[in-house]
C-alpha positions in Angstrom: -15.9 -8.9 -3.5 -13.5 -7.4 -6.0 -10.8 -5.0 -4.8 -12.2 -2.0 -6.7 -15.6 -2.4 -5.0 -13.9 -2.7 -1.6 -11.9 0.4 -2.3 -15.0 2.3 -3.5 -16.8 1.4 -0.3 -13.9 1.7 2.3 -12.2 4.8 0.8 -14.8 7.4 1.5 -15.4 5.9 5.0 -11.7 6.1 5.8 -11.4 9.6 4.5 -14.3 10.6 6.8 -12.6 9.1 9.8 -9.4 11.0 9.0 -11.3 14.3 8.5 -13.2 13.8 11.7 -9.9 13.2 13.7 -8.5 16.3 12.1 -11.6 18.5 12.8 -11.7 17.3 16.4 -8.0 17.7 17.0 -8.1 14.0 18.0 -4.8 12.8 16.5 -3.5 11.5 19.9 -6.9 9.9 20.8 -6.6 6.1 21.1 -9.0 3.7 19.6 -9.3 -0.1 19.6 -9.2 -1.9 16.3 -11.3 -5.0 16.9 -10.4 -6.4 13.4 -6.9 -7.3 14.8 -6.5 -10.6 16.4 -6.1 -9.9 19.2 -7.6 -6.4 19.2 -5.0 -3.6 19.4 -5.0 0.0 20.4 -3.8 2.8 18.1 -4.0 6.5 17.9 -5.5 8.3 14.9 -2.1 9.9 14.2 -0.3 6.6 14.3 -2.9 4.9 12.1 -2.8 7.7 9.5 1.0 7.8 9.4 1.1 4.0 9.0 -1.4 4.1 6.2 0.5 6.8 4.4 3.9 5.4 4.7 3.1 1.7 4.4 0.7 2.2 1.5 3.2 4.4 -0.3 5.9 1.8 0.1 3.7 -1.1 -1.1 2.4 1.0 -4.0 6.0 1.6 -5.2 6.8 -2.1 -4.9 3.7 -3.0 -7.1 4.5 -0.3 -9.6 8.1 -1.4 -9.9 7.1 -5.0 -10.5 4.4 -4.1 -13.1 7.0 -2.0 -15.0 9.5 -4.8 -14.7 7.0 -7.0 -16.4 6.4 -4.6 -19.2 3.1 -3.1 -18.0 2.8 0.6 -18.8 1.6 2.3 -15.6 0.1 5.8 -15.7 -0.9 7.9 -12.8 1.5 6.5 -10.3 1.5 9.8 -8.4 -1.5 10.0 -5.9 -1.8 13.7 -6.6 -2.5 12.9 -10.2 -5.3 10.5 -9.2 -6.7 13.0 -6.7 -6.8 15.8 -9.2 -8.5 13.6 -11.8 -11.2 12.6 -9.4 -11.9 15.9 -7.7 -12.0 18.6 -10.4 
């Protein structure tokens, strides 16, 4: 499966999980991630913080490497992407 298809499918599901945790005030609620080997327990707040910080760090590494190789990269700011997809 191509990465874009995976993101198109997983992105809305992840956003719904985050919205649900927010709406229920469940940030400190633990859950078990059975995709880990062995399964691990996390809280919704910890998972969201990890995704935001780790994803941001990795995005910057990729953008830096693309630019270093001469690739012109537009829309590096997630706010630009969000605005372009939700107006």
